C-alpha positions as CSV (number, residue, x, y, z in Angstrom):
1,M,0.0,0.0,0.0
2,Q,2.8,2.4,0.9
3,F,4.7,1.7,-2.3
4,T,1.6,2.2,-4.3
5,L,1.0,5.6,-2.7
6,G,4.6,6.6,-3.5
7,F,4.0,5.6,-7.1
8,C,0.7,7.6,-7.2
9,F,2.5,10.7,-6.1
10,H,5.4,10.0,-8.6
11,K,3.2,9.4,-11.7
12,D,0.2,11.6,-10.8
13,E,-2.0,8.5,-10.7
14,N,-5.6,8.8,-9.9
15,G,-5.5,12.5,-9.5
16,Y,-2.9,12.6,-6.6
17,G,-0.7,15.1,-8.4
18,Q,3.1,14.9,-8.7
19,D,4.6,15.6,-5.3
20,E,8.2,14.7,-4.6
21,S,8.0,15.1,-0.9
22,K,5.0,12.8,-0.5
23,R,6.5,10.4,-3.0
24,N,9.7,10.1,-1.0
25,Y,7.8,9.9,2.3
26,W,5.7,6.9,1.1
27,Y,8.6,5.2,-0.6
28,C,10.6,5.5,2.6
29,K,7.8,4.0,4.6
30,S,7.6,1.1,2.2
31,A,11.4,0.7,2.2
32,L,11.4,0.4,6.0
33,Q,8.9,-2.4,5.6
34,G,11.5,-4.3,3.4
35,N,10.3,-3.4,-0.1
36,E,13.5,-3.5,-2.2
37,E,12.0,-1.6,-5.1
38,A,11.1,1.2,-2.8
39,V,14.7,1.2,-1.4
40,A,16.0,1.5,-5.0
41,N,13.6,4.3,-5.8
42,I,14.5,6.3,-2.7
43,E,18.2,5.9,-3.4
44,M,17.7,7.0,-7.0
45,Y,15.5,9.9,-6.3
46,L,17.7,11.2,-3.5
47,N,20.8,10.8,-5.6
48,N,22.4,8.4,-3.2
49,W,22.9,5.4,-5.4
50,S,26.3,4.3,-4.0
51,T,25.6,4.3,-0.3
52,S,23.1,2.9,2.3
53,I,21.0,-0.2,1.9
54,C,21.8,-1.1,-1.7
55,K,25.4,-1.8,-0.8
56,S,24.4,-5.1,0.8
57,N,21.0,-6.0,-0.8
58,F,21.4,-7.9,-4.0
59,R,17.7,-7.4,-5.0
60,C,18.0,-3.7,-4.6
61,Q,21.3,-3.7,-6.6
62,L,19.6,-5.5,-9.5
63,S,16.7,-3.1,-9.3
64,L,19.1,-0.2,-9.5
65,S,20.9,-1.9,-12.4
66,L,17.7,-2.1,-14.4
67,K,16.7,1.5,-13.5
68,C,20.1,2.7,-14.8
69,L,19.7,0.5,-17.9
70,N,16.3,1.9,-18.7
71,G,16.9,5.5,-17.6
72,E,14.3,5.5,-14.9
73,G,14.5,8.6,-12.8
74,K,17.9,9.6,-14.3
75,P,19.5,9.5,-17.8
76,V,20.5,6.1,-19.0
77,D,23.7,5.0,-17.3
78,D,25.2,2.0,-19.0
79,A,28.3,1.9,-16.7
80,G,26.1,2.2,-13.6
81,S,23.8,-0.6,-14.9
82,V,26.7,-3.0,-15.3
83,K,28.2,-2.0,-12.0
84,W,25.1,-2.7,-10.0
85,C,24.3,-5.9,-11.9
86,R,27.9,-7.2,-11.2
87,K,27.5,-6.3,-7.5
88,S,24.2,-8.2,-7.4
89,A,25.7,-11.2,-9.2
90,E,28.8,-11.3,-6.9
91,Q,26.4,-11.7,-3.9
92,G,24.8,-14.7,-5.6
93,N,21.8,-13.3,-7.4
94,V,21.1,-15.9,-10.0
95,Q,19.0,-13.5,-12.1
96,A,21.8,-11.0,-12.3
97,Q,24.3,-13.7,-13.1
98,G,22.0,-14.8,-15.9
99,F,21.8,-11.3,-17.3
100,L,25.6,-11.0,-17.3
101,N,26.1,-14.4,-18.9
102,S,23.4,-14.4,-21.5
103,E,23.2,-12.8,-24.9
104,G,21.5,-9.4,-24.9
105,K,21.7,-5.9,-23.6
106,F,24.2,-6.6,-20.8
107,Q,26.6,-8.5,-23.1
108,E,26.4,-5.6,-25.6
109,L,27.2,-3.1,-22.8
110,L,30.1,-5.3,-21.5
111,G,31.5,-5.6,-25.0
112,R,31.4,-1.8,-25.5
113,M,32.9,-1.1,-22.1
114,N,35.8,-3.6,-22.7
115,R,36.7,-1.8,-26.0
116,H,37.3,1.5,-24.2
């Protein structure tokens, strides 16, 4: 419920209107309840990607990776996407390991980054 309220204030869903303060408040409440996506959103919106809870939470790291990849909340960040996916994979996240080992967007990014 708290995450949904945060989303409503973020996207102006159901006439709530966009309100950063209320969005962050409800995402924080949801994050404290253990919602990893809310944690990732809070870190992204508060420009605090490299500190706090995401340093040790592999689900949050993968969520941040995908947000970087898709440019959610910030411009697309290929290097950030690979960084967070690797951190998640190193902690044993099978889904992140699969992304890094399969053909697709992450392999394309890794190839580009290795050429530079």
